C-alpha positions, 0 to 999 in steps of 0.5 A, a space after each residue: 502466478 499472482 502470488 509469485 508476482 506479489 512476492 516479486 514486488 516485495 523483493 524489488 521494494 526490499 532491494 531498493 528497485 521499486 520501479 521494476 515492480 511497476 509493470 508487475 503491479 500493473 499486470 496483476 488482477 488482485 481481485 481474483 485472489 482467493 482471500 481478503 487477506 491475500 488481496 490486502 497483502 497484495 495491495 500492501 506491497 503495491 502501496 509500499 512500491 508507490 510510496 518508495 517511488 514518491 507517488 503519494 496518490 497511488 500509495 494512498 489509493 492502494 492503502 484504501 484498498 487494503 482497508 477495504 479488503 481487511 480493515 485491521 491490516 491498516 492498523 498494523 504498525 508498519 502500515 500506520 507508519 507508512 500512512 504517517 509518512 505520507 501524511 507528513 510528506 510535503 505532498 497533499 493527498 485528498 482524504 489522507 487526513 481522515 484516513 490517517 486519523 481513522 487508522 490511528 496513524 496520526 492523532 485526531 
């Protein structure tokens, strides 16, 4: 069921209704997923959801969890773009600069 819920969050992101994914995300127990790659994918969808909702703090928290599960994932172009977008947004997020440089989203 967790896999279905992760898919549902992605669908809401794609449809432009990320707010409908918040309750789904809050009910997930991502730590019980069987592989690091699946957990990273779940955190990726959650990061995208929070970013779409304008919550940079939560989006960054999810990105750090992606890195914790599967460090190579945050270096993929789509997540580097998301990190860069967070970095250049008007909101200040503590620790984001170091993360963005480390993952190649912004120059050092």
